[in-house]
Every structure is written in structure tokens, then in C-alpha cells.
C-alpha positions in Angstrom: 13.0 -8.0 -19.9 15.5 -6.5 -17.5 19.1 -5.1 -17.8 22.0 -4.5 -15.5 24.2 -1.4 -16.3 27.5 0.1 -15.4 27.1 2.3 -12.4 30.7 2.5 -11.0 32.8 5.5 -10.1 34.5 5.4 -13.5 31.2 5.6 -15.4 30.0 8.3 -13.1 33.1 10.4 -13.7 32.9 9.9 -17.5 29.2 10.5 -17.5 28.7 7.6 -19.8 27.3 4.1 -19.3 26.0 1.0 -21.0 24.5 -2.3 -20.1 26.6 -5.4 -19.2 23.9 -8.0 -18.8 20.3 -8.4 -19.9 17.6 -11.0 -19.3 14.8 -11.7 -21.9 12.6 -14.6 -20.9 9.1 -16.2 -21.0 7.5 -18.5 -18.5 9.4 -21.6 -19.7 12.9 -20.0 -19.6 15.5 -21.3 -17.0 18.2 -19.4 -15.3 20.9 -21.7 -16.5 20.0 -21.4 -20.2 22.2 -19.1 -22.3 19.1 -18.1 -24.3 17.8 -16.3 -21.2 20.5 -13.7 -21.5 21.8 -11.0 -23.9 24.8 -8.8 -23.5 24.1 -5.7 -25.6 21.1 -3.9 -27.2 22.1 -5.0 -30.7 21.5 -8.6 -29.6 18.2 -7.7 -28.0 17.0 -5.9 -31.1 18.0 -8.9 -33.2 15.9 -11.2 -31.0 12.9 -8.9 -31.3 13.3 -8.8 -35.1 13.4 -12.6 -35.3 10.4 -13.1 -33.0 8.3 -10.6 -34.9 9.3 -11.8 -38.4 6.9 -13.6 -40.6 9.7 -15.5 -42.3 9.7 -19.2 -41.8 13.1 -20.7 -41.2 14.4 -24.2 -42.1 16.0 -26.3 -39.4 17.6 -29.6 -40.6 15.6 -29.2 -43.8 12.3 -28.7 -42.2 10.2 -25.5 -42.0 9.6 -24.3 -38.5 6.2 -23.3 -37.3 5.4 -19.6 -38.0 6.6 -17.6 -35.0 4.4 -15.2 -33.1 3.9 -12.1 -35.2 2.9 -9.5 -32.6 4.7 -9.6 -29.3 4.4 -7.7 -26.1 7.5 -7.4 -23.8 6.9 -6.3 -20.2 9.6 -4.3 -18.4 9.6 -2.9 -14.8 10.4 0.8 -14.9 10.7 1.0 -18.7 12.1 4.5 -18.7 15.4 3.1 -17.4 15.8 0.3 -20.1 14.5 2.6 -22.8 17.3 5.1 -22.1 19.8 2.4 -23.1 17.7 1.0 -26.0 16.8 4.2 -27.9 20.3 5.0 -29.1 20.6 1.6 -30.7 17.1 1.9 -32.2 18.2 5.1 -33.9 21.5 3.6 -35.0 19.5 0.8 -36.6 17.6 3.4 -38.6 14.3 3.5 -36.7 12.2 6.6 -37.5 9.3 8.0 -35.5 5.8 7.6 -36.9 2.6 8.5 -35.0 0.5 5.7 -36.6 2.2 2.6 -37.8 0.6 0.8 -40.8 1.0 -2.6 -42.5 3.4 -1.3 -45.1 5.7 0.6 -42.7 9.2 -0.7 -41.8 11.8 0.4 -39.2 9.4 2.7 -37.5 8.5 3.3 -33.8 6.3 5.5 -31.6 6.0 5.9 -27.8 3.9 7.2 -24.9 6.4 9.2 -22.8 6.9 12.5 -21.0 9.0 15.2 -22.8 12.1 14.3 -20.8 11.4 10.6 -21.1 11.5 10.3 -17.3 8.3 8.3 -17.6 7.6 5.8 -20.4 4.3 3.9 -20.6 4.8 2.2 -23.9 7.1 1.8 -26.9 5.8 0.4 -30.2 8.1 -0.7 -33.0 8.0 -2.5 -36.4 11.0 -3.9 -38.2 9.9 -5.0 -41.6 6.9 -4.5 -44.0 5.7 -8.0 -43.4 6.6 -8.1 -39.7 4.4 -7.8 -36.7 4.3 -5.2 -34.0 6.7 -5.3 -31.0 5.2 -3.6 -27.9 7.2 -2.7 -24.9 5.1 -2.0 -21.8 6.0 -0.7 -18.3 4.5 -3.0 -15.6 5.4 -0.4 -13.0 2.7 1.8 -14.5 0.2 -0.8 -13.5 1.7 -2.0 -10.2 3.6 0.9 -8.8 6.5 0.9 -6.3 9.8 -0.9 -6.4 10.0 -4.4 -7.9 11.2 -5.9 -4.6 8.3 -4.2 -2.8 5.7 -5.6 -5.2 7.2 -9.1 -5.1 7.1 -9.0 -1.3 3.6 -7.5 -1.1 2.2 -10.1 -3.6 4.1 -12.9 -1.8 5.3 -14.1 -5.1 7.3 -17.4 -5.5 10.3 -15.3 -6.8 11.8 -12.6 -4.6 14.4 -9.9 -5.5 18.0 -10.5 -4.7 21.1 -8.2 -4.4 24.3 -7.5 -6.2 27.0 -4.8 -5.9 25.8 -2.3 -8.5 28.8 -0.1 -7.7 31.4 -2.7 -8.8 33.5 -1.7 -11.8 32.7 -4.3 -14.6 34.0 -2.2 -17.5 37.2 -4.0 -18.4 37.1 -7.6 -19.6 34.9 -8.5 -16.7 33.6 -12.1 -16.4 30.0 -12.2 -15.4 29.4 -14.4 -12.4 26.7 -17.1 -12.0 25.1 -15.3 -9.1 24.8 -12.1 -11.1 23.0 -13.9 -13.8 20.7 -15.5 -11.2 20.0 -12.0 -9.8 19.1 -10.6 -13.2 17.0 -13.7 -14.0 15.1 -13.3 -10.7 14.3 -9.7 -11.3 12.8 -10.7 -14.7 11.1 -13.8 -13.4 9.1 -11.6 -10.9 7.6 -9.9 -13.9 6.6 -13.3 -15.3 5.1 -14.3 -12.0 2.9 -11.2 -11.9 1.8 -11.8 -15.5 0.9 -15.4 -14.8 -1.3 -14.3 -11.9 -3.1 -12.0 -14.3 -3.5 -14.8 -16.8 -5.2 -16.8 -14.0 -7.6 -13.9 -13.5 -8.7 -14.3 -17.2 -9.2 -10.6 -17.6 -8.4 -9.5 -21.2 -8.7 -5.8 -20.3 -5.5 -6.1 -18.2 -3.4 -6.9 -21.3 -4.9 -4.0 -23.3 -4.0 -1.4 -20.6 -1.0 0.8 -20.4 -1.6 1.8 -16.7 -3.7 0.7 -13.8 -5.9 3.8 -14.2 -6.8 2.9 -17.8 -7.3 -0.7 -16.9 -9.5 0.1 -14.0 -11.7 2.7 -15.8 -12.2 0.4 -18.8 -13.2 -2.4 -16.4 -15.6 -0.1 -14.5 -17.3 1.2 -17.5 -18.0 -2.3 -18.8 -19.5 -3.2 -15.4 -21.5 0.0 -15.4 -23.2 -0.8 -18.7 -23.5 -4.7 -18.6 -26.3 -4.9 -21.2 -24.6 -2.6 -23.7 -22.7 -4.1 -26.7 -20.7 -0.8 -26.8 -20.3 0.3 -23.1 -18.0 3.2 -24.0 -20.7 4.6 -26.3 -23.2 4.3 -23.5 -20.8 6.0 -21.1 -20.4 8.9 -23.6 -24.2 9.4 -23.9 -24.5 10.1 -20.2 -21.0 11.7 -19.7 -20.5 13.6 -23.0 -17.5 15.5 -24.3 -17.9 19.1 -23.2 -17.1 22.1 -25.3 -13.9 24.0 -24.6 -15.5 26.9 -22.7 -17.5 24.7 -20.3 -14.6 22.2 -19.8 -12.1 25.0 -19.1 -14.5 26.6 -16.6 -15.1 23.3 -14.6 -11.4 22.3 -14.7 -10.7 25.4 -12.6 -12.6 23.7 -9.8 -10.4 20.6 -10.0 -8.1 19.9 -7.0 -6.7 16.8 -5.5 -6.3 15.8 -1.8 -5.7 18.5 0.8 -2.6 18.1 3.0 -1.0 20.4 5.6 -0.1 20.8 9.3 -2.3 23.2 11.3 -0.6 26.4 12.1 -0.9 26.0 15.9 1.1 22.7 15.8 3.4 23.0 12.7 7.1 22.5 13.7 6.2 21.8 17.3 7.7 18.6 18.9 4.5 17.2 20.3 5.2 15.0 23.3 1.8 13.7 24.1 -0.4 10.9 22.9 -1.7 11.3 19.3 -4.5 9.4 17.4 -4.0 8.7 13.7 -7.1 7.7 11.8 -7.5 6.7 8.1 -10.5 6.6 5.9 -11.1 3.4 4.0 -10.4 4.2 0.3 -11.5 7.9 0.5 -12.2 8.4 -3.2 -13.9 5.1 -4.0 -16.1 5.9 -0.9 -17.2 9.1 -2.6 -17.9 7.1 -5.8 -20.2 4.8 -3.9 -21.8 7.1 -1.4 -22.4 10.3 -3.3 -24.4 11.3 -6.4 -22.4 13.1 -9.2 -23.0 15.2 -12.3 -23.9 13.9 -15.7 -24.8 15.4 -19.0 -24.2 19.0 -20.1 -24.2 21.9 -17.6 -26.6 24.8 -17.7 -24.8 28.1 -17.6 -26.0 30.8 -15.1 -24.9 34.2 -13.9 -24.7 35.3 -10.3 -25.7 32.9 -7.5 -27.1 29.4 -8.3 -30.8 29.0 -7.9 -31.4 25.3 -8.6 -30.4 22.8 -5.8 -32.7 19.8 -5.8 -30.9 16.9 -7.5 -28.4 19.4 -8.8 -24.7 20.3 -8.3 -23.5 23.8 -9.2 -19.9 24.5 -10.2 -19.5 28.1 -9.1 -17.1 31.0 -9.9 -16.9 33.1 -6.8 -15.0 36.0 -5.1 -14.4 35.7 -1.4 -12.9 37.5 1.6 -12.3 36.3 5.2 -10.5 37.5 8.4 -9.1 34.4 9.9 -8.9 30.6 9.5 -9.9 27.7 11.8 -8.6 25.0 9.5 -8.2 25.3 5.7 -10.7 23.4 3.5 -9.5 24.9 0.2 -6.0 24.0 -1.1 -5.4 27.4 -2.9 -5.9 29.2 0.4 -3.4 27.2 2.5 -0.8 29.6 3.9 -3.2 32.6 3.8 -4.5 33.5 7.3 -6.8 36.1 5.7 -7.9 37.1 2.2 -9.6 39.8 0.3 -11.4 39.5 -3.1 -9.8 36.1 -3.9 -11.3 34.4 -7.0 -12.0 30.7 -6.8 -13.9 28.0 -8.7 -15.5 25.3 -6.6 -18.6 23.1 -6.2 -21.5 24.5 -4.1 -21.4 21.6 -1.6 -17.9 22.8 -0.6 -19.2 26.2 0.5 -21.1 24.9 3.5 -17.8 23.4 4.8 -16.0 26.7 4.1 -18.5 28.6 6.3 -17.2 26.5 9.3 -13.5 27.0 8.4 -13.1 30.7 7.5 -14.0 33.5 10.0 -16.2 36.2 8.7 -16.4 34.6 5.2 -18.0 36.8 2.5 -18.8 35.3 -0.9 -19.8 37.1 -4.1 -21.1 34.7 -6.8 -20.0 35.5 -10.4 -21.3 32.7 -12.6 -21.4 28.9 -12.9 -22.7 25.8 -14.5 -25.6 23.7 -13.0 -25.6 19.9 -13.5 -28.2 17.2 -12.9 -26.9 14.5 -10.6 -27.3 10.7 -10.0 -25.3 7.8 -8.7 -22.5 6.6 -11.0 -23.4 3.4 -13.0 -20.3 1.6 -11.8 -20.7 2.3 -8.1 -21.7 -1.2 -7.3 -18.6 -2.6 -9.0 -16.5 -0.3 -6.8 -18.4 -1.6 -3.7 -17.9 -5.3 -4.9 -14.1 -4.6 -5.4 -13.9 -3.6 -1.8 -15.7 -6.8 -0.7 -13.4 -8.8 -2.9 -10.4 -7.2 -1.2 -11.7 -8.0 2.2 -12.3 -11.6 1.2 -8.8 -11.9 -0.3 -7.4 -10.4 3.0 -9.4 -13.0 5.0 -8.0 -15.8 2.8 -4.4 -14.4 3.1 -4.4 -13.8 -0.6 -1.7 -11.1 -0.8 -2.0 -10.7 -4.5 -5.7 -9.9 -4.7 -5.6 -7.9 -1.5 -3.3 -5.4 -3.2 -4.8 -5.8 -6.7 -8.4 -4.8 -5.7 -7.1 -1.9 -3.6 -5.2 -0.6 -6.7 -8.1 -1.1 -9.0 -10.4 0.9 -6.8 -8.0 3.7 -6.0 -6.7 4.0 -9.6 -10.1 4.1 -11.2 -11.6 6.6 -8.8 -11.3 9.8 -10.7 -8.0 10.4 -12.4 -8.9 9.3 -16.0 -12.1 11.3 -15.9 -10.2 14.6 -15.4 -7.3 13.8 -17.7 -6.0 16.4 -20.0 -5.8 15.6 -23.7 -2.4 14.9 -25.3 -2.1 17.6 -28.0 1.6 17.3 -28.4 3.7 14.4 -29.7 7.1 13.8 -28.0 9.4 12.4 -30.7 12.1 10.7 -28.7 15.7 11.4 -29.8 19.3 11.6 -28.6 20.4 15.2 -28.0 23.8 16.7 -28.7 25.1 15.4 -25.4 24.2 11.9 -26.3 21.3 11.9 -23.8 17.8 10.7 -24.4 15.4 13.6 -24.9 12.4 14.6 -27.1 11.5 17.0 -29.9 8.0 18.4 -29.3 5.6 18.5 -32.2 2.1 20.0 -32.0 -0.7 17.7 -33.3 -2.7 19.0 -36.2 -6.1 18.4 -34.4 -6.3 20.0 -31.0 -8.5 18.1 -28.6 -10.4 19.5 -25.6 -10.9 16.1 -24.0 -9.0 12.8 -23.6 -10.7 9.4 -24.1 -12.5 9.2 -20.7 -12.6 12.9 -19.8 -15.7 14.3 -18.1 -14.4 17.1 -16.0 -17.5 17.6 -13.7 -16.4 14.3 -12.0 -13.9 16.5 -10.2 -16.7 16.3 -7.6 -15.2 13.0 -6.5 -12.0 14.5 -5.0 -14.0 17.6 -3.9 -16.3 15.3 -1.9 -13.2 13.6 -0.5 -11.9 17.0 0.8 -15.2 17.9 2.3 -15.4 14.4 4.0 -11.9 14.9 5.5 -12.5 18.4 6.8 -15.9 17.8 8.2 -14.6 14.8 10.1 -11.6 16.9 11.4 -14.0 19.6 12.5 -15.8 17.1 14.8 -12.7 17.1 16.9 -12.6 21.0 17.1 -16.2 21.5 18.2 -16.5 22.8 21.8 -20.0 22.4 23.4 -19.2 24.9 26.1 -18.5 27.7 23.5 -20.8 26.3 20.8 -18.0 26.9 18.3 -15.0 25.3 16.6 -12.7 26.7 19.2 -10.6 23.6 20.2 -7.2 23.1 18.6 -6.7 19.3 18.8 -6.2 18.6 15.0 -2.5 18.5 14.1 -2.2 17.4 10.5 -4.3 15.8 7.7 -3.5 14.4 4.3 -6.2 13.3 1.8 -7.6 10.4 3.8 -5.9 10.7 7.2 -6.2 12.8 10.3 -3.8 13.2 13.3 -5.3 14.6 16.5 -4.2 15.0 20.1 -5.6 12.1 22.2 -7.6 13.3 25.2 -11.0 12.7 26.8 -12.7 15.0 24.2 -11.1 13.4 21.1 -11.6 9.9 22.6 -15.3 10.6 23.0 -15.6 12.0 19.4 -13.7 9.0 17.9 -15.8 6.4 19.8 -19.2 8.0 19.1 -19.1 10.1 15.9 -17.2 7.9 13.5 -18.1 4.8 11.4 -15.5 2.3 12.5 -16.6 -0.5 10.3 -14.3 -2.0 7.6 -16.3 -0.7 4.7 -16.4 2.2 2.2 -17.1 5.3 4.3 -15.5 3.8 7.4 -12.5 4.8 9.4 -9.7 2.9 11.3 -6.9 3.6 13.7 -3.4 3.5 12.0 0.1 3.0 13.4 -1.0 0.1 15.6 -2.4 2.3 18.3 -1.6 5.7 19.8 1.5 7.7 18.7 3.8 8.6 21.5 5.5 11.6 20.0 5.4 13.5 16.6 6.4 16.5 14.6 4.8 17.9 11.5 6.8 20.4 9.5 5.3 20.5 5.9 3.0 18.6 3.6 4.3 15.0 3.4 7.0 15.7 5.9 6.7 14.4 9.5 8.1 12.0 12.0 6.3 9.7 14.5 7.4 7.6 17.5 5.3 4.6 18.5 6.0 2.3 21.4 5.8 -1.3 20.4 6.7 -4.1 22.9 8.3 -1.4 25.2 10.6 -0.3 22.3 10.4 3.1 20.5 9.8 2.7 16.7 10.3 5.7 14.5 8.6 6.4 11.2 9.9 9.3 9.1 8.0 10.6 6.1 9.9 13.1 3.9 9.2 13.1 0.2 12.2 12.1 -2.0 14.5 11.2 0.9 15.5 7.6 1.6 17.5 7.1 4.8 19.3 3.9 3.8 22.6 5.7 3.2 22.5 7.2 6.7 21.6 3.8 8.2 24.4 2.1 6.4 27.0 4.7 7.3 26.1 4.5 11.0 25.3 0.8 11.5 27.9 -1.1 9.5 28.7 -3.8 12.1 25.0 -4.4 12.8 24.2 -4.7 9.1 27.0 -7.2 8.6 25.7 -9.2 11.6 22.2 -9.3 10.1 23.6 -10.4 6.7 25.6 -13.2 8.3 22.2 -14.5 9.5 21.0 -14.7 5.9 19.3 -11.4 5.4 19.8 -9.4 2.3 21.3 -5.9 2.7 17.8 -4.4 2.0 16.3 -6.6 4.7 19.0 -5.7 7.1 18.5 -2.0 6.5 14.8 -2.5 7.1 15.5 -3.9 10.6 17.4 -0.7 11.6 15.3 2.0 13.3 16.7 5.5 13.3 16.1 7.2 16.8 13.5 9.9 16.7 15.9 12.7 17.8 18.6 11.8 15.2 16.6 13.2 12.3 16.0 17.0 12.0 13.0 17.3 9.6 13.0 21.1 9.8 16.4 21.9 8.4 19.0 19.3 7.4 20.9 17.8 4.5 20.8 14.1 3.4 22.5 11.9 0.8 19.9 10.3 -1.4 19.8 8.2 -4.5 18.9 9.8 -7.8 18.8 8.6 -11.3 19.9 10.9 -14.1 20.6 10.6 -17.8 24.0 10.3 -19.3 25.4 9.3 -22.7 24.3 5.7 -23.3 21.6 5.5 -20.6 21.0 6.2 -17.0 23.2 6.3 -13.9 22.1 6.1 -10.3 24.2 7.9 -7.6 23.9 9.7 -4.4 23.3 13.5 -4.2 22.7 16.0 -1.4 19.1 16.9 -0.7 18.1 19.6 1.8 15.1 20.0 4.0 14.3 23.6 5.1 11.5 25.9 6.0 9.5 27.2 3.0 9.0 30.9 2.8 5.3 30.8 3.3 5.8 29.0 6.6 8.6 31.2 8.1 6.2 33.3 10.2 4.6 30.2 11.7 8.0 28.6 12.3 9.3 31.7 14.2 6.1 31.9 16.3 5.9 28.2 17.2 9.6 27.6 17.9 9.5 30.4 20.5 7.0 28.4 22.6 
């Protein structure tokens, strides 16, 4: 299902919107059939009611076959459509109920955030004898824009374009091309689902996200002889009590990302090497042993190390930094009596990164370790991806990448959901939620085993240890070189010179396998600037032409491209390109974008009465307070 909504200046000014066209289809539907479309949410709800009804209807005196009772409707970015649907559901008399039973009628529940900015699933039931209607967000399984996914998968249907700013409020006649556009958007969802049906994997259609699908799949593969694989998983990776779980959760961190202080904000005009690890977290799943079972509590320093991992509570001090290996210490050039929780294998790396490091051990938990039961499946997924890539199978190339990355560790460190968000419409007519605490407070979610926070911890150690290779100076027998510019989770940017060339060619695994590394950006970068985590710009020379790549979280430069290249965009569109494709052809010159301090017009979605509106707003980039000293020092160079 997909809808098109009013997004014109009049709707923006009134802060009120509604849908003007919807598409609700299956694999047999055609774009020219009236039954493929609906024009308001009342009509959509009526269709859902009829589809899920047990009642058998007479047509020309004959009873029809019993329709499908339980139905699942996939939507791409469900939070958008749901913001238009919920007001009608409440108007129809739907009431929230946590668990829906056979005797319930006109009830619903959902899996959402409090603000309903993310919606994984909506479940509803019309009548006592009717089936369940399930709305699921396919974007939670295959992330990114619908057009990007269709292109990446090389699907038979590709996304089109319409003028979403056009005022269609007053007696507007919907055009044929607009129906085709809406149909194509919906057909892309069908194409993806048909691909999954071909895979014959029932777990996919049980999952509400790629992470839950991947973990469920991995656990089954990890315990192939078990009739109850989840039970076998829980015997080895049990629910921990609140005290132990809380302790170990303090050691949980994700990927480390920052620009080194010597090079932050500097416009670097010399060759740069950018290398990426092949699937950093899946690599740690395959290559490293991890905790299992219950931890043994200890006070002071750990004493057991053979086939053990210790989660340690420490207090540390240091006088200077070479490069940071601990996320919580980024921005601190020195520290005194700082309390941290981490795993013992991280400390050896810290000794190389922090000058005059002193550590006082407070307490911790000691765990037995072994390789994860599903490591071979992760390894096989990588091989399947390589095979798909070799066969130019775009769908499975991306699919196996997502399966490995999504199932790496996120679900194992998930927090339990101890609150219910009862979706409602607030006094302003905007979708919102009332928060209700659950009666039974849980410490763990379904797959939670917090000690597997070792997976991202090993990833950070791998990244930093490899970055340190570039900093080692044989002449001083210390990490005194300053060739590392920036790193982010699984990638490292370094100056390209004789030293770094020698390190890259002799000290890195360059095979296309888990644990291997590869050069990114098609070769050496000509010029770059790194100003903050996830914010940088690069210039690469391709076929004697400078190509600029700009990364700045939350900022899309399409508005800027369109405003400054109208004639060129029109020329591209005359050649048959869509506007999106034309914008993709335009390269912004490196010097035109100030990624230190500037303001840009970017698209944002926000809730209004009746649904969601998308419009442009100003977004600023500036120097964060913790980086001001570095900025002032480096910009004087």
C-alpha cells in the first residue's frame, strides 16, 4: 500500500493535510484497474474489513469462496501512511489493546516510538469473527529510500516522479500518469516480496525488522539439530539478573568515529588513502571467541584470563592522547580519575593510545568464552554475497550484506520494552502517544545477552589497532607519526606517503573475505577536509575530472543543486532522465561547500493535523563547543 498526500503551499500554511490518492494491490493487480486505487482512508479501511471478514457473500446467487482471514499489508515507511490512517481508525471506534483475542472487535495495537516517528507494525481486528490485519514496514527490513532500494536490487519496476508541490486541493482531476506513479511505488514493494517468496524463507514473513529476521535465522542455523533452537540458545546465553545485566551494559558502545586533532578542520591538499574493513562486526563474530553463560563477580583486578573475558569497572587517568580508542574519552586530551566500564582486551589497545595511562581496577564479571554457534552461517552468508556479486545478482548481493550486518550484535544488546505507547491524536489533531508502564518490568528483551557487547568492542579494537600501524615510527620506536586523519567504525583515512604505502601493502589482509580490507573511493583521494563525526568532504580525480563527495548527516544538497543548475537539469530531463537522476549527475565543486560553518535548506517531514507534510527548512553546520580549541589552533596553521 502507498498513498500520495497534499503537500502544497496552502496545506503547509494551514498546517493540515490529507491523502488524495492511494494504491492497494497484490501481484495480480494492473495499473489501469480501478480496484488498484482508493481515494480516502475510509475506503481503505472498508477494503481491509471486507478482506478480513469471515462472511461469505453471494454473487449472482452463488456463495463466493471464503476470503483470506488474516492478511498482511506491506508499506514502505509506514510511519508516513499511519499518520494519515490513525485518525480514521479512531473515528471508526478502534480502541487500543495490548493482546488481541478471538472475541475482540474494533481493536488495534502497534510497535512504534513514543512520537510515532518510527512504526514497525500495526495490528488491527474489525469484528469478533474476523481475522487479523497486519500492517508492516518493509523499510525496517530494507532501509533507505524506495527508489534507492529498487535501483540497488535492479528490480523490474523503478520509481518515477510527480510534482508533489502541486495544489490538488480543489476539485482536482487525478491524471493517468499520477496513478501510474503511485502504482509503480507500490509495485516495487510487490517485486521485493516476490523475490523473498522465491527464497522460500518463512522467517522473513515473521520478522518486523531485518535485525529480528537475521537473528532468528542465525540461531536456527546455530542449533541445526535442536527442535527448539531458541531454547538451546537460552541455555548457553541465559537471561542475566538485573544487577549483572546493568553492570555489563555500561561497557556497551558502538562504532568509534572522529577526526584526529592534528588534522580536524584542516583543508588537506595531498594524496589520501581510504580503506574499509569487509563487514567489521560480522568479522568479529567469525574470528573472535565471545562470552557465554553467567559471569563470575570479582572485586579488584581480574585474575582469570585463559579462555576468559573480563568485563571491568575501572578508574583511569592519563596525560595526553595519541588517538582515542574509547568513545567516552573523545574530546578529552587528558583525564583524571575517570570511571569506565570496558572489556579487558580493550585495555591493551588503550595502553598504546593514552600517554602515562594509570588504571585502578574496582570490580567486574568474568566470563567463559567460545566461538559463537552461528559463526559458520555468517561466514557462508559472506560467500553467498560474493557469489551473487560474481553472478551480477544485485538483489542477493545487497540481501546477504544486510543479513550479516543487521544480525551482528544489535538484537543481543537490545533493551526490553517496559512501556506501551498507546497511539492517539493529541489536542492539535496530530498523531502522538500516551505512555503506559507495563505491569511486569523486564530486564531483558527476547534475544538480549548483554555480554555480546564484546562484538562492537572487538570492532573498535580492530579499527584502532590497524590505525596504529600507520602511526608507528621505527626510528623512535613509538607511535609518533601523525598520518591518520579520520576513522569511522570500519574505515580509516590516512595520508598517502612512502611509509603508509609500505604499511598498507605489507601489514593488511587485502583479500575479499571477513577480516580483510580494501581501498575505497576508486583509488587515492586528491583533497579532503574532516570537521566532525560523519561530516567531511572529499575530492577524487576520475578521468581527469574532479568528483566531490560530501558527507554531512541530515543534509541533502538537492535543493542547492537545483537552485544553481536549472538549465542543466532541464537539459538532462529532455534526454529522458528523471529529476532525481539529473540531480545525481550534478557534482558540486569542492570549494562551494563550507562544512565548518554554513546554512542549508533541507527537506524535513513533520506532523500536522491529518497526517505528515514534507517541506524545506534551514539547517546549520557549525563548530561544536568541545572542538573550538582544536578549530582555533588548526585554522591558524
